[in-house]
N, C-alpha and C positions, 0 to 999 in steps of 0.2 A: 796544723790541725788544732782545733780548739780544745781546751781542757774542760772536761766536764766533771762534776763532783756528784757522786752517787752515795747516799748514806749507806754505811756498812758497819761491820763490827768495830767497836772502839775498845780494843783490848787494853788500852792505857798502858802499854808496855813502854817503859822508859829506855832510851838508848843507853847502852852500857859501855861501848867502846867506839872511838872514832877511828875510821878506817881510811886508808888512802891507797890509790893504785900505785904501781911502780913509779918511782920518781917523786912520790908524795912525801909527806912528813914521816910516816911510819907504816910498817906492814905488820898486821896481826896474823899470826899463824897458830894452828891448832896442834897441841901435843900429839905426837904420833900414836900414842896409846889410845887415843879417843877416836881415831879414824875408823870409818865403816869399811871393813875389809873389801867388800864387793866394789865399792866406789874407788877405794884407794888403788886397787890392783888393775882395774879395767878401763878407767876413764882417763882421757888425755889431761895433762896438767894445765891448769890455767896459768897464764903468764902474770896475771895481776887481778886484783879485784876489778869488777866492771865499772865502778863509780866510787868517787870519794864521798863518803857519807857515814851515817851512824846506823849501826845494827839496831833495828827497831822491832822486829818480830820474827820468831823462829818457825821452823817446820813442825808439823804435827797437829794433834787434836787440841782444841781449845774450846772454850765455852759453847760456841754455837756450831762447831763443825771442825773440819779438817783443813789446815792451811798447808798447801802442797809445795811451799817454797820458803824462802827467807826474804825479808824486806830490809832495804837499806835506805834510810831517810836522807834526802838530799834536796837542795833547792830546785825548783822548776827550771829547766834549761841546762842543768848540769850534764856534761857530756857522759854518755854511756859507751863503753868499749866492749868488744867481744872478749870474754874471758879465755876462750879457746877458739881456734879457727874451725871452719867448716863451711857447709853450704846452707844458704838461707832457704828454708822450706816454707816459711810463712812470714809475711810482712803486711800488717794492716790492723784493722779493728777486729777484736775477737771477744765478744760478749763481755763478761765482768772483768776481763783482763784489760779492756780498753785497747789502746794502740800497743801492739805487741810484735816482737820479732822472735822467730824460732829458728835456731841453727842446729843442723844435724852434724855431729862430729864423725870423725873417721871410724870410730868403734860402733856407730849406730845410735848412741845416746843423743838426746837433744837437750838444748838449753833454751828456756823461754825468758825473755826480758820484757816485762810488762808495765803498764800504766805510763807509757812514754807520752811525751808531748808531741813527738814527731820522730820520723825515721830519717836517717842520714840521706842527704840528697843523692838520688840516683840508685839507692840500694833497693834491690827487688829480688823476688823469688828466683832461685837458680844461681845467684851470685855467690862466689866463693869469698869468704872473709878471712882475714888473717888475725891471729891473736893480737889484741890491743887495738884493732882497727875501730874507729868511731862508727857506731851503728845507729845511734839515736840520742835522744835527750830525755832526762827525767821529766815526768809530768804528773798529772793526777786524773788520768782518764780511766774510765771503767768504774768498778766498785772499789772505791778507796775513800779514806777519810782525810787524806792529805798527800802532798807530793812525796813520792818515794819510788824506788826501783824494786820490783818484785822479780826475783830470780828463781827459776825452777830447773831442776835436772830430772830428766825422765829416761828410763831404760825400759824398752819393750812397752812403752806407753804408760808405765807406772811411775809416779813421782817418788824420788829419792831425796833424802836430805842433802841439799847442795852445799851446806856449810862446810863439812869435811872436805868436799871437793874443791871449794873456793879457797880453802886455807891450808892445803896439803903441805906439810913440811918437806916432802920429797920434791916439791916443785919450786921451793923458795931457796935461793942461794944464801940468804941471810941465815944466821944460826940462831937468831932470836926466836924463842918459842914462848907462847903465852897460852893461858887457858881459854877455852871457848866462852863466849858471853853466856851468862845464865839466862835461860829462857823461861 
């Protein structure tokens, strides 16, 4: 699928930390005191970050509106893996998200992986994916200013900050704990 570029907000957020999935250079985890209790107690643990890249934009309100996820800047074509296993409930192009995959987890929450350049060969709605399974590749489709992976966590249809979920200390065997990137 071709990458298209649509002008969007340019928040000029500088990457603050380099992140790597399991087996990569390092893992950044969030101090337990900063975890959102609802996310920490009810959502399955990610096995690793979904892409090796740089944290470039956070969750929440900003100049022109609400950003319902976090962005990890990475080169086009970088492999994206499912942070948590579940069932694919959407795989295709979805408005400003561009090419997107949405996975429903066992607890009913969903994760969206957006702005992909493509979806893993053969992956379709109804498929069960395992944690760490390749699901697509980083792109710049939809409303984006450059190549990155947008990750969203939703519970009951409402967006929740995915950063505490992606970096939960309870899920990481490493004892290394670092502060969250400033947003």
